[in-house]
DSSP file (Angstrom, degrees, kcal/mol; ACC not computed):
  #  RESIDUE AA STRUCTURE BP1 BP2  ACC     N-H-->O    O-->H-N    N-H-->O    O-->H-N    TCO  KAPPA ALPHA  PHI   PSI    X-CA   Y-CA   Z-CA
    1    1 A M              0   0    0      0, 0.0    39,-0.1     0, 0.0    38,-0.1   0.000 360.0 360.0 360.0 152.9    3.4   38.5   -4.2
    2    2 A S        -     0   0    0      1,-0.1     3,-0.1    37,-0.1     2,-0.0  -0.331 360.0-105.5 -71.4 153.8    2.5   35.2   -3.1
    3    3 A D        -     0   0    0      1,-0.1     2,-0.1    33,-0.1    -1,-0.1  -0.342  50.7 -84.1 -67.2 163.1   -0.2   33.1   -4.7
    4    4 A H        -     0   0    0      2,-0.0     2,-0.3    -2,-0.0    -1,-0.1  -0.430  53.2-170.9 -67.7 143.9   -3.4   32.7   -2.9
    5    5 A S        -     0   0    0      2,-0.2     4,-0.0    -2,-0.1    -1,-0.0  -0.882  36.3-116.1-133.6 169.7   -3.5   30.0   -0.3
    6    6 A S  S    S+     0   0    0     -2,-0.3     3,-0.1     2,-0.0    -2,-0.0   0.469  78.0 113.8 -87.4   2.1   -6.0   28.3    1.9
    7    7 A E  S    S-     0   0    0      1,-0.1    -2,-0.2     0, 0.0     0, 0.0  -0.391  81.3 -91.3 -65.2 149.4   -4.4   29.6    5.2
    8    8 A P        -     0   0    0      0, 0.0     2,-0.3     0, 0.0    -1,-0.1  -0.297  41.5-124.1 -59.2 143.2   -6.2   32.1    7.2
    9    9 A V        +     0   0    0     -3,-0.1    -3,-0.0    -4,-0.0     0, 0.0  -0.709  47.5 140.4 -92.4 140.7   -5.5   35.7    6.3
   10   10 A G        -     0   0    0     -2,-0.3     3,-0.1     3,-0.0     0, 0.0  -0.919  48.8-101.2-174.0 151.4   -4.2   37.9    9.1
   11   11 A P        -     0   0    0      0, 0.0     2,-0.2     0, 0.0     3,-0.1  -0.259  51.0 -88.7 -71.4 163.4   -1.7   40.7    9.6
   12   12 A V        -     0   0    0      1,-0.1    42,-0.1    42,-0.0     3,-0.1  -0.534  60.3 -93.3 -67.7 147.1    1.7   40.0   11.3
   13   13 A E        -     0   0    0     40,-0.2     2,-0.5    -2,-0.2    -1,-0.1  -0.141  35.6-100.2 -63.0 158.0    1.3   40.4   15.0
   14   14 A A        -     0   0    0     -3,-0.1     2,-0.2    97,-0.1    99,-0.1  -0.686  45.6-159.2 -77.1 117.0    2.0   43.6   16.9
   15   15 A Y        -     0   0    0     -2,-0.5     4,-0.1    97,-0.1    38,-0.0  -0.544  29.4 -91.7 -96.9 168.4    5.5   43.1   18.4
   16   16 A E        -     0   0    0     -2,-0.2    -1,-0.1     2,-0.1    94,-0.1  -0.614  68.9 -88.3 -70.8 123.3    6.9   45.0   21.4
   17   17 A P  S    S+     0   0    0      0, 0.0    92,-0.1     0, 0.0     2,-0.1  -0.330  93.6  67.9 -72.9 162.0    8.7   48.0   20.0
   18   18 A P        +     0   0    0      0, 0.0     2,-0.3     0, 0.0    91,-0.2   0.430  69.0 122.4 -89.9 147.1   11.3   49.0   19.0
   19   19 A Y  E     -A  108   0A   0     89,-0.8    89,-3.5    -4,-0.1     2,-0.3  -0.895  51.1-108.0-148.1 180.0   11.6   47.1   15.7
   20   20 A Y  E     -AB 107  71A   0     51,-3.1    51,-2.7    -2,-0.3     2,-0.3  -0.841  18.3-160.0-120.7 152.0   12.0   48.0   12.1
   21   21 A V  E     -AB 106  70A   0     85,-2.7    85,-2.1    -2,-0.3     2,-0.5  -0.973   5.5-158.8-125.0 142.1    9.8   47.9    9.0
   22   22 A A  E     -AB 105  69A   0     47,-2.3    47,-2.8    -2,-0.3     2,-0.7  -0.980  12.0-163.1-120.9 121.3   10.7   47.9    5.3
   23   23 A V  E     -AB 104  68A   0     81,-3.5    81,-1.7    -2,-0.5     2,-0.6  -0.873   6.2-174.2-108.3 108.7    7.8   49.0    3.2
   24   24 A F  E     -AB 103  67A   0     43,-3.1    43,-2.7    -2,-0.7     2,-0.4  -0.902   3.1-179.2-105.5 119.0    8.3   48.1   -0.5
   25   25 A T  E     +AB 102  66A   0     77,-2.1    77,-2.4    -2,-0.6     2,-0.3  -0.953  13.6 169.0-119.3 129.8    5.5   49.5   -2.8
   26   26 A A  E     -AB 101  65A   0     39,-2.7    39,-3.1    -2,-0.4     2,-0.5  -0.987  34.6-146.2-145.6 152.8    5.8   48.7   -6.5
   27   27 A V  E     -AB 100  64A   0     73,-2.9    72,-2.8    -2,-0.3    73,-1.7  -0.994  34.3-138.5-114.1 131.4    4.0   48.8   -9.9
   28   28 A R  E     -A   98   0A   0     35,-0.6    70,-0.3    -2,-0.5     2,-0.1  -0.441   2.8-129.6 -84.6 156.3    4.9   45.8  -12.0
   29   29 A T        -     0   0    0     68,-1.7    -1,-0.1     2,-0.2    70,-0.1  -0.309  40.4 -95.6 -80.7-179.4    5.7   45.6  -15.8
   30   30 A E  S    S+     0   0    0     -2,-0.1    67,-0.1    68,-0.1     2,-0.1   0.632  92.9 109.2 -69.8 -17.9    4.0   43.1  -18.0
   31   31 A S        +     0   0    0     65,-0.4    -2,-0.2     1,-0.2    65,-0.0  -0.418  32.0 164.4 -71.9 138.6    7.0   40.6  -17.6
   32   32 A R    >>  +     0   0    0     -2,-0.1     3,-2.0    -4,-0.1     4,-0.6   0.442  28.9 131.2-121.3 -17.1    6.1   37.6  -15.4
   33   33 A R  T 34 S-     0   0    0      1,-0.3    -2,-0.0     2,-0.1    64,-0.0  -0.209  88.4 -14.6 -47.8 109.9    9.1   35.4  -16.4
   34   34 A G  T 3> S+     0   0    0     -2,-0.1     4,-2.0     1,-0.1    -1,-0.3   0.340 102.6 115.2  84.8  -6.1   10.6   34.1  -13.3
   35   35 A Y  H <> S+     0   0    0     -3,-2.0     4,-3.0     1,-0.2     5,-0.2   0.955  73.6  47.4 -67.4 -52.3    8.9   36.4  -10.9
   36   36 A S  H  X S+     0   0    0     -4,-0.6     4,-2.7     1,-0.2    -1,-0.2   0.896 114.8  46.2 -57.6 -40.7    6.8   34.0   -9.0
   37   37 A E  H  > S+     0   0    0      2,-0.2     4,-2.0     1,-0.2    -1,-0.2   0.912 115.0  46.6 -69.1 -35.9    9.7   31.6   -8.4
   38   38 A T  H  X S+     0   0    0     -4,-2.0     4,-2.4     2,-0.2     5,-0.2   0.945 112.4  51.2 -70.5 -41.3   12.1   34.4   -7.4
   39   39 A N  H  X S+     0   0    0     -4,-3.0     4,-2.4     1,-0.2     5,-0.2   0.972 112.0  48.0 -54.6 -58.9    9.3   35.9   -5.0
   40   40 A A  H  X S+     0   0    0     -4,-2.7     4,-1.6     1,-0.2    -1,-0.2   0.883 111.0  49.7 -51.8 -41.6    8.9   32.5   -3.4
   41   41 A R  H  X S+     0   0    0     -4,-2.0     4,-3.2     2,-0.2    -1,-0.2   0.892 110.1  49.6 -68.0 -38.9   12.6   32.0   -3.0
   42   42 A M  H  X S+     0   0    0     -4,-2.4     4,-2.1     1,-0.2    -1,-0.2   0.850 109.1  53.3 -72.8 -29.9   13.0   35.4   -1.4
   43   43 A E  H  X S+     0   0    0     -4,-2.4     4,-0.7    -5,-0.2    -1,-0.2   0.877 113.6  43.8 -66.4 -37.8   10.1   34.7    1.1
   44   44 A D  H >X S+     0   0    0     -4,-1.6     3,-0.6    -5,-0.2     4,-0.5   0.928 114.4  50.2 -70.4 -50.0   11.9   31.4    2.0
   45   45 A L  H >< S+     0   0    0     -4,-3.2     3,-1.0     1,-0.2    -2,-0.2   0.836 103.8  54.3 -59.5 -40.3   15.2   33.1    2.2
   46   46 A V  H >< S+     0   0    0     -4,-2.1     3,-1.7     1,-0.2    -1,-0.2   0.772  96.5  70.0 -69.3 -23.5   14.3   36.0    4.5
   47   47 A K  H << S+     0   0    0     -4,-0.7    -1,-0.2    -3,-0.6    -2,-0.2   0.795  92.4  58.9 -60.1 -29.5   12.9   33.5    7.0
   48   48 A D  T << S+     0   0    0     -3,-1.0    -1,-0.3    -4,-0.5    -2,-0.2   0.527  80.0 104.0 -77.8  -7.0   16.5   32.4    7.7
   49   49 A I  S X  S-     0   0    0     -3,-1.7     3,-2.2    -4,-0.2     2,-0.2  -0.648  79.2-122.6 -79.4 121.3   17.6   35.9    8.8
   50   50 A P  T 3  S+     0   0    0      0, 0.0    29,-0.1     0, 0.0     3,-0.1  -0.505 101.5  29.9 -60.2 125.7   17.9   36.1   12.7
   51   51 A G  T 3  S+     0   0    0      1,-0.4    21,-3.1    -2,-0.2     2,-0.2   0.246  81.2 138.6 104.3 -10.9   15.5   38.9   13.7
   52   52 A Y  E <   +C   71   0A   0     -3,-2.2    -1,-0.4    19,-0.2    19,-0.2  -0.560  25.0 178.1 -67.9 129.3   13.1   38.4   10.9
   53   53 A L  E     -     0   0A   0     17,-3.0     2,-0.3     1,-0.4    18,-0.2   0.661  47.1 -77.4-113.0 -24.6    9.5   38.8   12.4
   54   54 A G  E     -C   70   0A   0     16,-1.2    16,-2.6   -42,-0.1    -1,-0.4  -0.935  35.2-102.4 149.8-179.5    7.2   38.5    9.3
   55   55 A M  E     -C   69   0A   0     -2,-0.3     2,-0.4    14,-0.2    14,-0.2  -0.992  12.6-162.6-149.4 134.8    5.7   39.9    6.2
   56   56 A D  E     -C   68   0A   0     12,-2.2    12,-2.4    -2,-0.3     2,-0.3  -0.936  12.3-164.7-117.7 149.0    2.4   41.3    5.0
   57   57 A H  E     +C   67   0A   0     -2,-0.4     2,-0.3    10,-0.2    10,-0.2  -0.938   8.1 177.7-130.3 148.4    1.4   41.7    1.4
   58   58 A A  E     -C   66   0A   0      8,-2.3     8,-2.7    -2,-0.3     2,-0.4  -0.982   9.2-163.8-146.3 156.3   -1.3   43.7   -0.3
   59   59 A Q  E     -C   65   0A   0     -2,-0.3     6,-0.2     6,-0.2    -2,-0.0  -0.970  12.2-146.1-140.7 119.1   -2.4   44.2   -3.9
   60   60 A T    >   -     0   0    0      4,-2.9     3,-1.3    -2,-0.4    -2,-0.0  -0.497  28.5-114.8 -80.6 158.8   -4.7   47.0   -5.2
   61   61 A P  T 3  S+     0   0    0      0, 0.0    -1,-0.1     0, 0.0     0, 0.0   0.750 115.9  60.2 -60.4 -24.7   -7.1   46.3   -8.1
   62   62 A G  T 3  S-     0   0    0      2,-0.1    -3,-0.0     1,-0.0     0, 0.0   0.550 124.3 -98.8 -84.2 -11.0   -5.1   48.9  -10.0
   63   63 A G  S <  S+     0   0    0     -3,-1.3   -35,-0.6     1,-0.4     2,-0.4   0.501  73.7 140.1 110.3   2.2   -1.9   47.0   -9.8
   64   64 A L  E     -B   27   0A   0    -37,-0.1    -4,-2.9   -39,-0.0     2,-0.4  -0.675  35.1-157.8 -82.1 132.7    0.0   48.6   -6.9
   65   65 A G  E     -BC  26  59A   0    -39,-3.1   -39,-2.7    -2,-0.4     2,-0.4  -0.930   7.9-169.5-111.3 134.6    1.7   46.0   -4.7
   66   66 A I  E     +BC  25  58A   0     -8,-2.7    -8,-2.3    -2,-0.4     2,-0.4  -0.990   6.6 177.1-126.1 132.0    2.7   46.6   -1.1
   67   67 A T  E     -BC  24  57A   0    -43,-2.7   -43,-3.1    -2,-0.4     2,-0.5  -0.997   8.4-166.0-132.1 129.4    5.0   44.3    1.0
   68   68 A V  E     -BC  23  56A   0    -12,-2.4   -12,-2.2    -2,-0.4     2,-0.4  -0.969   4.8-161.4-114.9 124.1    6.0   45.2    4.5
   69   69 A G  E     -BC  22  55A   0    -47,-2.8   -47,-2.3    -2,-0.5     2,-0.4  -0.862   7.8-148.8-104.3 140.8    8.8   43.2    6.1
   70   70 A Y  E     -BC  21  54A   0    -16,-2.6   -17,-3.0    -2,-0.4   -16,-1.2  -0.950  16.7-179.6-114.7 130.2    9.2   43.3    9.9
   71   71 A F  E     -BC  20  52A   0    -51,-2.7   -51,-3.1    -2,-0.4   -19,-0.2  -0.991  30.5-137.9-132.9 138.5   12.6   43.0   11.5
   72   72 A R  S    S+     0   0    0    -21,-3.1     2,-0.3    -2,-0.3   -20,-0.1   0.813  84.0   2.3 -64.9 -34.1   13.6   43.0   15.2
   73   73 A D  S  > S-     0   0    0    -22,-0.1     4,-1.7   -54,-0.1     3,-0.5  -0.958  73.3-101.1-150.7 168.1   16.6   45.2   14.7
   74   74 A A  H  > S+     0   0    0     -2,-0.3     4,-2.6     1,-0.2     5,-0.2   0.859 117.8  58.7 -57.3 -40.2   18.7   47.2   12.3
   75   75 A E  H  > S+     0   0    0      1,-0.2     4,-2.3     2,-0.2    -1,-0.2   0.884 104.7  49.8 -63.3 -39.9   21.2   44.5   12.0
   76   76 A A  H  > S+     0   0    0     -3,-0.5     4,-1.7     2,-0.2    -1,-0.2   0.915 111.4  48.0 -62.6 -44.7   18.6   42.0   10.8
   77   77 A L  H  X S+     0   0    0     -4,-1.7     4,-2.6     2,-0.2    -2,-0.2   0.864 111.1  51.7 -63.2 -38.8   17.4   44.4    8.2
   78   78 A T  H  X S+     0   0    0     -4,-2.6     4,-2.0     2,-0.2    -2,-0.2   0.914 107.8  52.8 -63.0 -43.6   21.1   45.1    7.1
   79   79 A E  H  < S+     0   0    0     -4,-2.3     4,-0.4     1,-0.2    -2,-0.2   0.894 111.6  45.5 -61.9 -40.5   21.7   41.4    6.7
   80   80 A W  H >< S+     0   0    0     -4,-1.7     3,-1.1     1,-0.2    -2,-0.2   0.929 111.7  51.2 -64.6 -47.4   18.6   41.1    4.5
   81   81 A R  H 3< S+     0   0    0     -4,-2.6    -2,-0.2     1,-0.3    -1,-0.2   0.819 114.7  44.2 -60.8 -32.6   19.5   44.1    2.4
   82   82 A S  T 3< S+     0   0    0     -4,-2.0    -1,-0.3    -5,-0.2     2,-0.2   0.387  78.7 126.4 -99.9   3.3   23.1   42.8    1.8
   83   83 A N    <>  -     0   0    0     -3,-1.1     4,-2.9    -4,-0.4     5,-0.2  -0.450  60.0-137.5 -64.6 129.1   22.2   39.2    1.1
   84   84 A A  H  > S+     0   0    0      1,-0.3     4,-1.9    -2,-0.2    -1,-0.1   0.870 101.0  47.5 -55.2 -45.8   23.8   38.3   -2.3
   85   85 A E  H  > S+     0   0    0      2,-0.2     4,-1.9     1,-0.2    -1,-0.3   0.820 112.6  49.3 -66.7 -37.2   20.7   36.4   -3.6
   86   86 A H  H  > S+     0   0    0     -3,-0.2     4,-2.6     2,-0.2    -2,-0.2   0.922 107.6  53.2 -69.4 -42.7   18.5   39.1   -2.6
   87   87 A R  H  X S+     0   0    0     -4,-2.9     4,-1.9     2,-0.2    -2,-0.2   0.891 108.2  52.5 -61.2 -37.5   20.7   41.8   -4.3
   88   88 A G  H  X S+     0   0    0     -4,-1.9     4,-2.6    -5,-0.2     5,-0.2   0.955 109.1  49.7 -57.0 -51.4   20.5   39.6   -7.5
   89   89 A A  H  X S+     0   0    0     -4,-1.9     4,-2.7     1,-0.2    -2,-0.2   0.888 108.4  53.5 -52.8 -45.2   16.7   39.6   -7.2
   90   90 A Q  H  X S+     0   0    0     -4,-2.6     4,-1.4     2,-0.2    -1,-0.2   0.883 109.2  48.3 -56.9 -44.2   16.7   43.4   -6.8
   91   91 A R  H  X S+     0   0    0     -4,-1.9     4,-2.1     2,-0.2    -1,-0.2   0.908 111.1  48.9 -63.1 -46.0   18.7   43.8   -9.9
   92   92 A R  H  X>S+     0   0    0     -4,-2.6     4,-2.8     1,-0.2     5,-0.8   0.906 109.6  56.0 -64.6 -39.6   16.4   41.6  -12.0
   93   93 A G  I  <>S+     0   0    0     -4,-2.7     5,-1.9    -5,-0.2    -1,-0.2   0.838 108.4  44.1 -61.6 -31.3   13.5   43.5  -10.6
   94   94 A R  I  <5S+     0   0    0     -4,-1.4    -1,-0.2    -3,-0.2    -2,-0.2   0.823 119.3  44.9 -79.9 -34.3   14.8   46.8  -11.8
   95   95 A D  I  <5S+     0   0    0     -4,-2.1    -2,-0.2    -5,-0.1    -3,-0.2   0.792 134.7   2.1 -76.3 -30.8   15.7   45.2  -15.2
   96   96 A E  I  <5S+     0   0    0     -4,-2.8   -65,-0.4    -5,-0.2    -3,-0.2   0.761 124.1  39.1-127.7 -46.5   12.5   43.2  -15.8
   97   97 A W  I   <S+     0   0    0     -5,-0.8   -68,-1.7   -69,-0.1     2,-0.5   0.565  92.2  67.4-104.4  -9.6    9.7   43.4  -13.3
   98   98 A Y  E   < -A   28   0A   0     -5,-1.9   -70,-0.3   -70,-0.3     3,-0.1  -0.941  38.3-175.9-119.6 131.7    9.1   46.8  -11.9
   99   99 A R  E    S-     0   0A   0    -72,-2.8     2,-0.3    -2,-0.5   -71,-0.2   0.860  85.3 -14.6 -80.6 -43.2    7.8   49.9  -13.7
  100  100 A S  E     +A   27   0A   0    -73,-1.7   -73,-2.9     2,-0.0    -1,-0.4  -0.984  68.5 174.3-154.5 157.5    8.4   52.0  -10.5
  101  101 A Y  E     -A   26   0A   0     -2,-0.3     2,-0.3   -75,-0.2   -75,-0.2  -0.978  14.3-156.0-159.0 159.8    8.9   51.3   -6.8
  102  102 A T  E     -A   25   0A   0    -77,-2.4   -77,-2.1    -2,-0.3     2,-0.4  -0.977   6.0-158.0-131.5 152.5    9.7   52.9   -3.5
  103  103 A L  E     -A   24   0A   0     -2,-0.3     2,-0.4   -79,-0.2   -79,-0.2  -0.998   9.9-175.9-126.2 133.3   11.3   51.5   -0.4
  104  104 A H  E     -A   23   0A   0    -81,-1.7   -81,-3.5    -2,-0.4     2,-0.4  -1.000   5.0-166.2-128.2 132.4   10.7   53.1    3.0
  105  105 A V  E     +A   22   0A   0     -2,-0.4     2,-0.3   -83,-0.2   -83,-0.2  -0.979  16.2 170.8-121.5 129.7   12.5   51.9    6.1
  106  106 A A  E     -A   21   0A   0    -85,-2.1   -85,-2.7    -2,-0.4     2,-0.6  -0.948  35.6-120.1-140.4 155.4   11.2   53.1    9.6
  107  107 A K  E     -A   20   0A   0     -2,-0.3     2,-0.4   -87,-0.2   -87,-0.3  -0.877  30.5-133.8 -90.3 117.9   11.7   52.4   13.2
  108  108 A V  E     +A   19   0A   0    -89,-3.5   -89,-0.8    -2,-0.6     3,-0.1  -0.590  30.9 169.0 -78.1 126.2    8.4   51.3   14.9
  109  109 A E        +     0   0    0     -2,-0.4     2,-0.3     1,-0.3    -1,-0.2   0.572  68.5  28.2-112.3 -17.3    8.0   53.2   18.2
  110  110 A R        +     0   0    0    -94,-0.1     2,-0.3     2,-0.0    -1,-0.3  -0.999  65.1 162.1-144.4 145.0    4.4   52.1   18.9
  111  111 A S        +     0   0    0     -2,-0.3     2,-0.3    -3,-0.1   -97,-0.1  -0.964   1.1 156.4-161.6 140.4    2.5   49.1   17.9
  112  112 A H        -     0   0    0     -2,-0.3     2,-0.3   -96,-0.1   -97,-0.1  -0.973  14.6-164.5-157.0 168.4   -0.7   47.3   19.0
  113  113 A G        -     0   0    0     -2,-0.3     2,-0.3   -99,-0.1  -100,-0.1  -0.945   9.1-140.2-151.6 172.8   -3.2   44.9   17.5
  114  114 A F        -     0   0    0     -2,-0.3     2,-0.4     2,-0.0    -2,-0.0  -1.000   8.3-173.7-138.6 139.2   -6.6   43.4   17.8
  115  115 A V        -     0   0    0     -2,-0.3     2,-0.2     0, 0.0    -2,-0.0  -0.955  24.7-131.1-134.6 123.4   -8.1   40.0   17.3
  116  116 A R        -     0   0    0     -2,-0.4     2,-0.2     1,-0.1    -2,-0.0  -0.451  28.6-120.8 -69.5 132.4  -11.8   39.3   17.5
  117  117 A E        -     0   0    0     -2,-0.2     2,-0.3     1,-0.1    -1,-0.1  -0.494  27.3-113.6 -70.4 134.9  -12.5   36.3   19.7
  118  118 A R        +     0   0    0     -2,-0.2    -1,-0.1     3,-0.0     3,-0.0  -0.584  61.1 129.8 -72.5 133.3  -14.3   33.5   17.9
  119  119 A G        -     0   0    0     -2,-0.3     3,-0.1     1,-0.0    -3,-0.0  -0.868  59.9 -36.3-162.4-170.4  -17.8   33.1   19.4
  120  120 A P  S    S-     0   0    0      0, 0.0     2,-0.1     0, 0.0     3,-0.0  -0.352  70.3-103.5 -62.4 144.1  -21.5   32.9   18.4
  121  121 A A        -     0   0    0      1,-0.1     2,-0.3     2,-0.0    -3,-0.0  -0.443  38.3-107.3 -71.1 143.7  -22.4   35.1   15.5
  122  122 A A              0   0    0      1,-0.1    -1,-0.1    -2,-0.1    -3,-0.0  -0.533 360.0 360.0 -73.5 135.2  -24.2   38.2   16.4
  123  123 A G              0   0    0     -2,-0.3    -1,-0.1    -3,-0.0    -2,-0.0   0.403 360.0 360.0-120.0 360.0  -27.8   38.0   15.5
């Protein structure tokens, strides 16, 4: 997961379906060696995939991490899955960083969002 930043927090926007999501849920080991650098590299690398739409991250206090990647089509997701550098990071994750993980891939058929308008605070 990314380090905290000063950028506003918000979910990836709701896109017009269909599109795909890859939901990666993991529990980490105690090993931290190289994780942050590799994670940052993967976040930079995936942005170069045509059809990549964005990514959401969440971490529970108990240590469960959730990353959701959004992709316009199955081809974009396949390109990301088969990227050689990403495959290497996956191997290292299994060898060092993850106690357990699951990956769920789904086609989004319905999507909507909400953004509160900035205005005077309710009093």
